[in-house]
C-alpha positions as CSV (number, residue, x, y, z in Angstrom):
1,M,-101.2,-46.1,38.6
2,Q,-105.2,-47.5,38.9
3,N,-105.6,-46.8,34.9
4,Y,-102.5,-48.2,33.6
5,R,-103.2,-51.4,32.2
6,V,-99.7,-53.7,31.7
7,P,-99.4,-54.2,27.5
8,A,-100.7,-57.4,26.2
9,W,-97.5,-58.6,24.9
10,F,-95.9,-58.3,28.4
11,R,-98.3,-60.0,29.6
12,H,-98.0,-63.0,27.0
13,A,-94.2,-62.5,27.2
14,K,-93.5,-64.4,30.4
15,F,-89.8,-64.6,30.0
16,G,-87.5,-61.3,29.9
17,I,-83.9,-60.1,30.3
18,W,-82.6,-57.8,31.9
19,A,-79.1,-56.7,31.7
20,H,-77.4,-54.0,34.6
21,W,-74.4,-54.0,32.6
22,S,-71.8,-50.8,33.1
23,A,-68.1,-50.0,33.9
24,Q,-68.8,-51.9,37.5
25,C,-68.0,-54.9,35.2
26,V,-64.7,-53.9,34.6
27,P,-63.0,-55.6,38.0
28,E,-65.8,-58.3,38.0
29,Q,-66.1,-58.1,41.6
30,G,-70.1,-57.5,41.6
31,D,-72.5,-55.0,42.3
32,W,-72.0,-52.1,44.1
33,Y,-68.2,-51.9,43.6
34,A,-68.3,-48.4,42.9
35,R,-69.5,-47.9,46.7
36,R,-67.6,-50.2,48.3
37,M,-64.4,-50.3,46.6
38,Y,-63.9,-47.1,48.5
39,T,-64.8,-49.2,52.3
40,Q,-61.5,-50.4,53.8
41,G,-61.7,-54.0,55.3
42,D,-64.3,-54.9,52.2
43,S,-63.1,-57.5,49.9
44,A,-63.9,-55.1,46.4
45,Y,-61.4,-52.9,48.8
46,D,-58.8,-55.1,48.8
47,H,-59.0,-56.4,45.5
48,H,-58.9,-52.9,44.5
49,V,-56.0,-51.6,46.0
50,K,-54.4,-54.7,45.3
51,T,-55.2,-54.4,41.3
52,Y,-55.3,-50.7,40.6
53,G,-53.7,-49.0,43.5
54,H,-55.2,-46.4,46.3
55,P,-58.4,-45.8,45.4
56,S,-57.6,-41.5,46.2
57,K,-55.6,-42.4,43.2
58,F,-57.6,-44.4,41.0
59,G,-60.9,-44.4,41.7
60,F,-63.6,-45.1,39.9
61,M,-63.8,-42.4,37.3
62,E,-60.5,-44.2,36.2
63,I,-62.2,-47.5,36.5
64,D,-65.3,-46.2,33.9
65,N,-62.6,-44.9,31.1
66,L,-61.4,-48.7,31.2
67,W,-65.1,-50.2,30.1
68,K,-64.7,-50.2,26.7
69,A,-66.5,-53.1,25.4
70,E,-64.7,-54.1,22.9
71,R,-65.5,-57.1,22.6
72,W,-69.2,-56.8,23.4
73,E,-71.2,-59.2,20.5
74,P,-74.2,-57.6,21.3
75,E,-76.4,-60.0,17.8
76,K,-74.9,-63.1,19.8
77,L,-76.5,-62.3,23.1
78,M,-79.1,-61.5,21.9
79,A,-79.2,-64.9,19.9
80,L,-78.1,-66.7,23.1
81,Y,-81.5,-64.7,24.7
82,K,-83.7,-65.9,23.0
83,R,-82.6,-69.6,22.6
84,A,-83.1,-69.3,26.7
85,G,-86.9,-69.0,25.8
86,A,-86.9,-65.2,26.2
87,K,-89.5,-63.1,24.8
88,Y,-87.7,-59.2,25.4
89,F,-84.7,-57.8,26.5
90,F,-84.0,-54.2,28.7
91,A,-81.1,-52.9,28.6
92,L,-80.4,-50.5,31.5
93,A,-79.2,-46.6,30.3
94,N,-78.6,-45.4,33.3
95,H,-76.5,-46.3,36.6
96,H,-76.5,-44.1,39.5
97,D,-72.6,-44.3,39.3
98,R,-71.5,-43.0,35.8
99,G,-74.8,-40.9,35.0
100,S,-76.7,-42.2,31.3
101,L,-74.7,-45.0,29.5
102,L,-75.3,-42.9,26.6
103,S,-73.6,-39.5,25.7
104,P,-76.0,-36.8,25.7
105,G,-78.1,-36.4,22.0
106,G,-79.4,-39.9,22.7
107,L,-77.7,-43.1,20.2
108,A,-76.5,-41.6,17.4
109,A,-74.6,-39.4,19.5
110,T,-72.8,-42.6,21.4
111,R,-71.8,-44.1,18.4
112,K,-69.7,-41.3,17.4
113,T,-68.0,-41.1,21.5
114,R,-68.3,-44.8,22.6
115,P,-69.0,-46.4,19.4
116,S,-68.2,-49.8,21.1
117,L,-70.9,-49.4,23.1
118,A,-73.6,-48.3,20.5
119,R,-74.4,-51.0,18.1
120,P,-77.5,-51.5,15.5
121,E,-80.8,-51.2,17.5
122,M,-81.6,-54.7,18.1
């Protein structure tokens, strides 16, 4: 770390956006849904039981299967971020609750298995 130098483009960028986007967006109940949905008394648990049924019957793996991203429009999102002044964008590629957001084999394999999540590079 002592020899690491921050790239010049990053030092000068000043503003960027990082997206944490995964299947937990399906229930729209905020971060840590994959954990909180199993905790009785938590608002996420109450929402889950009311919306999907008991987590022992409809768990986070089933939530993951609902995440299709069929209305995701990355080109519009990038245009919005650029208008906001962002000079860079980082997207979540791996998450604790679902592993890699890309299929084994990277972007090309994801285009075959989950095409709505594998738009052209931005």
